[in-house]
N, C-alpha and C positions, 0 to 999 in steps of 0.2 A: 215270894217274888222270884221270877225266873232269872237265871244267871246269864244276863245278856250284857255284854260290854258296850255295845252301841246304844247310846242314850236315846237317840231318835227311835230306834227299833223298840227299845224298852217302852217308850211312851206309846207307840202304836199297839204293842201287845196289851198294855194296860187298858186300852180303850175297848178291847174285845171282851165282852162278858160271856158267861155260860149261856145266857139267853140268846145272845147273838149266834153263838156256835150251834145251839139247838135249832134256830131258825134256818141256818145254813144246811143242816142235815135234812130238815123238812123239804127244802128246795131240791136237794139231791134225790130224795125219795120221789118227789113229783116228777123230776126229770127222768127217773128210771121207769116211770109209768105206774107208780103206786099212788095210793090215796093215803097221805099221812094222817088223815082224820079217821081212818077205820080203826076199829077197836084194837086189833092186834098191833097197830103201829103207834098208838097214841103216846106211849111212854118210850118209844124207840129213840127219838132224838136225845132225850135225857140220858138213856142208858148208853148210847154211843159216846156222848160227851164224857160220861163217867169212865167208860172203858178207855177212851183216848188219854185221859189223865193218867191212867195206869200204864198204858202202852208207851207213853212218851214222858214219863216222869223224870227221865234222865236230864231233861233240860233244866230242872229245878234243883239239881244236885251237883256239887263240886267234887270231883274225884280226888283233887289234891287234899281236901280236908279229910277224906277217908283215910289217907295215908299219913296223916300228921303224927299219929302215935306209933313209935317204933320201940324195939327192945334191944338193949345192948348186952344183956347177960346171957350170951350164947356160947361162952367158953371158946371163943375164937373160930367158930364155924364159918368157913369161907367157901364151901362148895355150893353147887346150884341147889335151889329150892324149886321143885316142880309141882305144879297143881294141874291135874288132868281132869278132863271131862266136865268142865264147867258149862252148864247149859246156856245156850244163846238163843234169845227170842227177840228179834228185832224186826224192823220194817224197812224195805228198800225205799230210797228217796225218789225213785223214778215212777213207781206204780203204787207205792204205799202197801205193797204186798208183803206178807210175812217172810222173814228169814229165820230158819230154824236149824240149829246145829249145836256144836260143842266147841269150846275153846280150851286150849292147853297153854299154860303160862309158866314161865320159869324166870328166875333172876338169880344173880350171884351177888350176895351181900358184901358190902365193903367192911362195915363194922357193926351194922345194926340190921335186925330183921323186923318184918311187920307181921301182925296177926294174920293167920291163914285165911280167915273169912274176908279180910280186906281185899285180897286178890280177886276173889269172886265178885265182890261188891264193885270194884272198878270196872270189871267186865260188864256188870249189870248196868251201871250208870251210862256207859257209852252205847250199850245195846239198846237202851230205852230212848233212842233218838232216831230220826230218819237217817239211814246210813247207806254207804256202799261197804261191802265187806273189806275191801282194800283199806279204806280209811279207818274203819273200825279197828282193824288189826294194828295199824300204825298208832292210833290214838292210845290204845291200851299200852303198847310198848313204850312209847315216848313218855307217857305219864309216869309209869313205873320207874323208868330209867332216871328221870329228873327228880321225882319226889323222894325216891329211896336212895338217891346218889349211888346207884348200884354199879357193880363192875361190868355187868352185862344183863341183857334181857332178851328173852325169846318168846314170841307169841305165835300160835298156830290156830286158825279157825277152819273148821270143816262143816259146811252147812248146805242146806237146800234152799233154793230161792223160788218161792211160789209164783213169782212173776214169770218164771220160765217153766215151771212144772204144771201150773193150772191154766196158763194163757200162753199166747204166742207160740213158741216152738213145741211146748207141751212135752218135754222130756222128763218124765216122772222120776227116773232113776239117777238123773244127773246131780252131782254134788260139786261144790267148789271148795278148794283148799287154798288158803293164803298163809304165808309165813313172813315174819319180820324179825330181824336179828339186830341187836345193838351191842356195842362194846365187845367183850371177850367172845360172845357167841358169834359175832360177825368176823372177828379177827382170828379166832382159833377154831379150826374145823373139828378138833377133838371134842370141844365142848358142844359144838353143834351136833356132831354125830351121836354123842351120848344122850343129848336131849331128845333127838329123834328116836333113838332106841327106847328111851323111857316112855315116851308118849305112845309108842306102838304096842306096848305090853297090854294084853287084855286079860281080864279076870275070867276064870272058868265059870 
């Protein structure tokens, strides 16, 4: 069941079956000028629906549950934890075109830390929804800050948007960078500057 707080919206979602979605894809194929009944396209609606379930699976996951389990046996560690180069594969909400890039995430624990894989999973959950990069960056940061009761959180995303590289202005080399800081990362520039140095380090 999708994680929708609006009861009325939840009821509308539940009315739409896979078959309904496949019929919608058939109509789009016809609108494009294709014949959805030709051999090569007979299974396309079903495949597209299956692919969409993977692209947008974030609607069915709760990022707060991912961060439920934390660890306190860290011998007082209280400096930043930085995870770099988390792959981002999302879709823009305006054209449903891919957003491809990397996220860098850091937090300063108060008393407890979370498993490293959980940071990447939170990025994944919010990425697998229709997004703007700005909102995606903030959602990741706000969720980590609140769920981990962290002293500070920093999130950076660097990505290409195919809505502007493959259509419209068609600037293939353009990338977009967004940053969002909370807590000590926002209040203390020394933390922010160290974080930025860490994420700029590249491997040979």
